[in-house]
N, C-alpha and C positions, 0 to 999 in steps of 0.2 A: 430401185431392188440394186443398186449396181454398188449403194457403201457394205450394204450385210454380207454381198458377195467378197468385195474386197475386204473385208474383217476377216471372212474367214478364210481365204487365201494367207492374208497374213498370218491367223492364227494357226494355220498348217506348215508355214515355212518356219513359225519360231516351234511352232512343237517337234519340228524337224533337226534344225537347228539345237533344241533342248537335248532331242534325241542322242547325238553324235556327240555330244559336251558328254550324255553322264557313259558314250559307249566308249570314252577314249578315257574317262576321267582312268574308270580301274585300273589299266593301263599303266597311269601315272605312280596308280597305289603302290599297284604290286610292285614293280622298279623301285619305288620309295623303299614298299616293304623289305624285297632282297637287298637290296645294299643293307641296310640297318641291318639284318637279322646275319651275313656276312661281317658285319665290322664286328659285332658284337659276340662272336664265333673266334675272331684271332686274335685269341692273346696265346701266352707260351705255357707248353704244358709244367704243370707244379703237383699231381698227386700221386700220391705214393705207391700208387696199385697200381700205376700202366705199368709197371715194370712184368709185375707176374700174372696182370691181364694177356700182353702179347708173348710172354713166353710161353703159356699156358696155350693159346692158338696156335705156335707154332707148332708144339706139341703134336697137335692136334690133328693139322695140317699133313706131316711127318706119316704120322700113325694112322690115319684116318679112322679115327674113334674118338668117341668123345672124354675128356679124363675122368677119371672117378677116384683116383685116390691121388694125395701126394707125394710127388717126384724133384718134389724143390728145396724141401732141408732136412740135415740128417739129423733130427732130432724129433721128428714126429711118427717113424718108423712105418711110413705109407701110410698114412691114416686113411679112413675116408675118407670121401670129397663127394660131394652131391654140389656139382659145378653149374649152378643154376645158370649163368653170365655164359655160357658157352660159346653162341654165337657171335654175342657183340667182341671176344676174344677172339674166334676164328677173322671175322672181317676186321678185324684191328690187325692183327698181326699180316694177315693180307699184303693190306694197305701199307702197312709199315715196310713190308719185304722190297715192296714194288717202288715206296717214296718217299720212306723215311719220316721222320718229325714231321716237315711238311705236307707230307698226307696226311696224318691223324689230324691236323688241327684246319685243313682243308676240309675232309669230312666233317669236323665241328660247326666249320661256318656254315657246310651246306645244312646240315640238319636244326641249327637255327634260324636260317633262313625259313627248312619248311615252317619250323614252326611260328614264325611272324606269317607267312600266308597262311595258315591255318587259323589265328587269334584273327585275323583282318578276315576270314572270311566269316566267323563266328559272329563276328560283331555287327559284320553287314546283313546276315543273315536275322538277326535281332534286332533289325532297323536302325543301325547308328548308319547316320553318313559314312560313305568309306571315308574321307580324312579324319572322323573322328579315330572311326575303328582301327586304320593305321597309327593312332594317337595312345590311344590305351593301349594295343599291340605293343607297342614301342616299351611303353611306360612297364606295363607288367614284364616284359623280357629283361629291361635294363634292371628292374630290382629280384628276377629271379639268373640273372647272369652268373654271382658267387657259386652256384649248384653247377657252369656249364662244364663241370668239369673233364677230361678226357675217360669214363668209364662211361659202366651200362646206364645210370640213372641219366646221363643227358636222352635217351631214347624214351625214355619212361616217358622225360617232361614232353615230349611230342607224342606217344601212345595215347597216354593217360587222357589226355584233352580232348582226341579224335574219339576216344571210345566214350567219351561220355557226350560228344556231341551225339555219335550216333544213335547212341540210348535216344538224349531228350528231343532231336528230331525226326524221330521214328514214324511219326505220323504220315501216314500218307502213302509211303515206301515200301515196294515192295520186296521181300526175300533180306529186308533190312539187319537181323537176326548175323545173316554169312559174314558180310564185313565186320562187325560187332566180334564176332569169333575170331576172324582170323585177326582183328588185331591184339586181342587180350591174350589170345595163342603165340604170337607174333613176340608179343612184350614177355612172357613168361618164357621163352630161350634167350632173354636181353637182359633181363634183371630182376630181380624179385620184389620188387616196391609195386608193381604194376596189379599185384593180388590184393591191393586197396580199390582196384575196381570196380568186382563185386559190391564191396563193401560201401562205396561212395555212389554207387547205381541203384541200391539198394534202398540208400536214402533219399536221394534224387525219385524215386517212387513211391515212396514213404511220403515225400509232398505232395508227389500229383494226386497219391487216394487222399490226403487230408485236402487238398483242397476240393475234391469232386464232393467229400462230407461237408465240406463248408459251406457249398452252392446247392448243393443237395440235387445234384444233376451230374449222377453217375453215368461213364462212359465205358460201356463194357469192353467196345473195342481198345481204347487204351488199357484199361486190368488189365486185360487176357495180352496183348502183346507187351506190356510193362514185366507181365511175372515171365511170361518167356523170356525178356533179355537177361532178368537178373540170373535164372537159372543158365542160361546160355552163358555167364561173365562169371557163375560159379566153376561151370564145368569145362570151358577152354583153357583153362590152365596148365591142364590135365596132358594136352597135346605135346608133349615134352618128353625127350627122351630118359626123366626118371620118375615119371608117372606121379603118382601122389605127394611124394616124397617132396616136392619144389613146394607142398604149402608148410613144410616142417620148415623148412632153413631158416625164415625171415622169424618166425616167431621165436624160434631159439635162439638168433644173434640176436631178438631184443628181449628176451630173457637173461641171456649172458651178461650184455652191456651194461644190466644193474648191478653187475658180481662186482666189487671194488677191485678186483684183482684185473679189472679190464676195462681201463677207465677208456672211453674216446669218444673225443669232443662233437664227434658227428651227430650223440647219440642225447646229449642235455637237450635241457629243457630252456628255451631262450628265454630273457627276460628283456623290458623294452632299451636297456640297453645294452644289450645282443644284438636287440633287431630293431632299431626305430621306426624302420621304413614301414617292419611287418607291423607293428601297434597302429602304426601312426593309418595305415591303409586299413584296419579292423572298423577303424571310426570312422573313417571315412565311408568305406561298405556299409554300416548299417547307417549311416545316415541315409544313403541313396535307397539305400533297400525301404527305408520307414518312409521316407517323401514318398515313395513311387508303387506303396501299398502292396507292394512284391506279395509274390503267391509262395506258401510255401513249400517249394520245392528250390527256388533260391535262395529262401535261409536256410532249408537241412542244411543244400548242398554247400555255403559256406559255413555253414556254422562246423560241418563236418571237417571241412580241407583247415581250417583254424584252429581244430582242436587239434588234428596231425600237427602243423605247423607247432604250437606250443606245445607240445609234447618232448619232440624232437627236432631239432635245427637243422635236422637234412630236410625236413618237410617243407619247407619254407617255399621253395623251387615250387613244389606241387600246388601248394598255396594261388602261386600268383600264376601259372599258368592257367591255371580254373578259372582264375576270377574273370575275364570277359563272359565267358556263360554264365557265370552266376549274376556279375551286375550289369550285363549292355543291354538285357531289354529294359532294366528301369531307365539307365539311361535316354532311352531310345524315347521314353515317355517325355520330354522335354522336347519341345522344337530348335532349342539352341542344339541340338547332337542328333537331332533322328534325319533319315534320310529327304523325306518330304519337309523337311522342318522349314528351310529357305530358301524359298521356292525366287526370289530373284536372282539372276546369274552374278550379278555384279557381286550380292554377298556372298553366295556360293563359292565365286572364286576366293574373295576373300580368305573365306572361312577355309578351302583349299591352303592358297601361300601359307596361311598362320600355324595350321598344322605340321606343314610341309619342313615350316620353319623352327617349329619346337622340334620337330623328329630329328632334324638335320642337327639342333646343337645337344639332344642327347645322344648322337651318334659321336659328335665332338667329344665330349664328356665320354664317354665311355675308350676312347682311343686315347685320351691323355693322362687317364684316372692311373697312377699309380702301382695299381693291384686290383684284378690280375695285371698285369704289363703284355702292351701289344708286341707279337711274334707271331713266330713260323717256327718254333723248335723248344727243347727243351731245356727250362729254367738255369742260370749257370747259377743261381743263390738258393737251391732247392736240394740239388742233387750230390753224391759225393765224387764226384768226375777226378779232380785232382787228386785225390786221398786215395781213392782206387789207383789211377795210374803209379800212385807213387806204390802202393803194396807191390802191385803187379809187377816193375821195374825193381824193386828191392830183392823180388822174390821170397815174399812172406805170405804166399797162399799156398805152402806146400803141404802145411797141416791145416787145421778146422780155424776157423776166422768168428770169434765172437760179434756179432751185429746186432748195432740199435733194431727195432723193429723199424722206424721209420725208413730205412736202409735197405731192407731186406727184400723189393719189390727190384730196386737198382740193380743190385748184387744180383738176381735171378737171370736180371734182362740179358745183365754184361757176364753172367760167371755160366751157366749152367749150357748144358752139360757135365760138364769141365769140373764144374765143384759145385756144390748142394750150402743152403744158408743156415744159418743157426737157427733164425726166426724172420717173420714179415708179417702181414696185418691184416691176414687170415685169422679171425679170432676164433675157427671154429675149429680150425686146425689144431692151434698152438696152445688150447686152452689148458692143459696139466702142465704145462710147461709155463704159461704166464701164471697162473695159482701159483708152482713155486718159488717163481722169483719172486712176487709179491710179498708174499708170505717171508721171505728171508730177507727182503727190506724192510718188514714192519718191524723186522726182531733187529733190524740193525745187526745181523750175523755176517762178519765179513770172513769167518771160517767158515761156515757153508754157503756162501757164494763163490770162494774160491774154490770147495771141495767138486762145486757146481761144475768149474770150468775144468776143473780135474778131470772128471766123469766124461766131458765129451772132449777132450783134450785140446782145450784152446790154445794156442799157441799166440796169436795176434790178436788184437782188438781195434772195431771201426766204431765209435760213439761221438754221436751227435752232443749239441751243447744240453744241459741241465742247468736250470736255476738255481745258485748256491743254496747250498743246504746248513740250514741252523744244527751247530753240532754243541751240546753240552757234555759233562761227566756225571756218571751215574751221582754224586750228590749233587744234581743240578747249577752246575757252574757254566758258565756261557765262555763256551770256547771261540764263539765269531764262525763267521760263515765260509764254509770249504768246499771245493769243486766237486762236484759228481766223480771225478777221477782219478784225483788223488784220495778219497776216502775207498772207495770199492776197489782199486788198483794202486795199491801201496807200493811206494820206490820199493822197495827190499825185495820185490816182486817184479815187477810191472819197470818198464821204460818208456817215457813220452816220446817217439821218433819223429813225429811229422803232425803239421796242425795247421787249417786254415780258418778259413770264416765259414765252413758247414761242416768240419770234421774233423778228427785228433787218432791218430793213430797209438795204439801204445804196443808195444811188444813182451813177452815172455822173456828176462834177462835168459834163463837157460837154456833158451832154442835158438838163439843166435852169438857168436863170435864176440869177444870181448872189443876187438876193432871194429865191430859193424858199430858198437854204443858209442865207440868213442870220437866216434864222426858224426853219430847222429842224433843221441841222447839230446832232450833240454832236464836239465839238471833242476834248474831252477826255476825257469819260464815254466808256470802249466797253465795254457791259453783259459778254462773255466775258473780259475783260481784266484784272478785278478787284485779282490777285496786281501787276500790272505797274502799274497804276496806284497802291496803296497806299505802293509803294517810292518810288516818283514826289513822292508830296504830301509825305512823309515827309524828301526833301532839296529838295523846290521847293513852300515853302509858299504862293505866289505864284498861285501854279493851285487853291489851293486854295478861291478865290470863284468860279473858274468852276464849277469843278464842282459849289460847292452849287449855283447859278445850273442849273446843267443837270439836279440832279438834282429841284428843285422841280419842274424842268418833266416831268421822266418821271413826277413823282408826278399832277400835277395831272392829268395824261394817265390814268393809271392808277394811282389810289389807293393799291388794294392788290398792288400790283407787287414780290415775296415781292424781286426781284432789286433792287430801287428800296431798298428798305426794309434790305435785306442793305448797298448800299453807303453808305447813311446811319452804320450800323454801322462799317463802316470810315474814313467823313469822321473822325466822332468820336475813332476810333481815333487816324487819325494827328494830328488836332486836339493831342490828350494826347500825342504824343511830340514837339510842335513844341519846338525852343531857346526856353529861357525858362518852358517851364509847368512 
């Protein structure tokens, strides 16, 4: 009798030790998940919309009401605006006023860390071993990382998988519709993309119904709770200051961006070359679901999110953050990945060490990537900070400024309420103006363009760089490739007075004294017209001295200007090709 008793005690001790290991293991996983999330969220701010988001939040904090019309642009005539992202703007503005850009980056880091913990939890609830759940979460977060801009979408990438998980994991939970309603209602005040939650929940529920029909085992409790959940998801977005109108905004934007006068790279349909990781994930997930004989709801949900991602590149992040819920139960069927698949402690520790090592490698790769670049401020090579400083120092902002769409948000952040902008990237506000500009450019109507600038009393211009445009005569003769600034702002009326790697500043000649232009104008060097300049210098070497002088002035103002350094190469090349060399 002694031996069985000893064996029993040994088994009890072993079970206790294993229990302690299991209790401490989640802490390791949690710490690793939080660290990985913080690393993946710690990169510079590079999105163009952040400026008007922050300015909107400031306006609402100052006025104590939700903004419902445009106050930032002088071309919109105070157009009505359904600001369905108001809560993000208020929170972001409050943080920005407290801690500047670093506070915004820290906010993103915490949101991404919360996303990591949520995805790990979804993985472990689906039966995955915690280290495997950690690795899966790290892979999908890294794949979705290019979508972690500092804008409302960031919160949707957390709230949408949370809403889907609350619905899918509803069995046996009392009052579960209440947190579902709260999550979707919160999302409806942060970002319009949460409106896909009712659609995806309906798709998931359709899969559950299909699964019960296939098994011929109807579960009335699940069916009734699912119907309640779909209804709750449909009604929850109405809990916002704009009421039912919040439903109209995403559909209006989706319809608007199909028009040729509103090009938006966020709404393009990606191909394998645009998103190779996405299409590789399609293949891998399909193989996993097939091998695991996954239930219809996992197929339906995966296909639904894949359809969204293929339709618009902006939805790629949604596909990846919803992947753990769709694929984790299938992976958990293999002992290699399941929580109870490797009972031996040594092998369990080996799996933990391997997963932690792989997650560490992924974290390092996130830090060393050239884009997005690690940092806690606004990216210097993204915003026209130096050009705006020049405009301010030279007192060129007394009149109206024409600005590129990409620069509108930055100008709003740094100028409102003292001045308004010509345009920004709120397409729903500026749709008529965008249409007019597109029609002018399509006709190549320089006269109509000048009339538009005069109508809005534009005296100064802040341009971004465009690809050179192929120019032909009416009879089809090729005149080569020319820069945007020289074509649409001809030197007879406009003068280039500043340029760097981000922007070009031009002024109307009649709006400044002659002495101003004598000291600041670039008569020969136009920074977006290098190809033409190189050809001219080969045939007219007398211009070389003037070009070199202007280049020295540009490098004195910005010694590290890449475009100026590239022009130096052009000048050197043209000197080598001169007759007699």
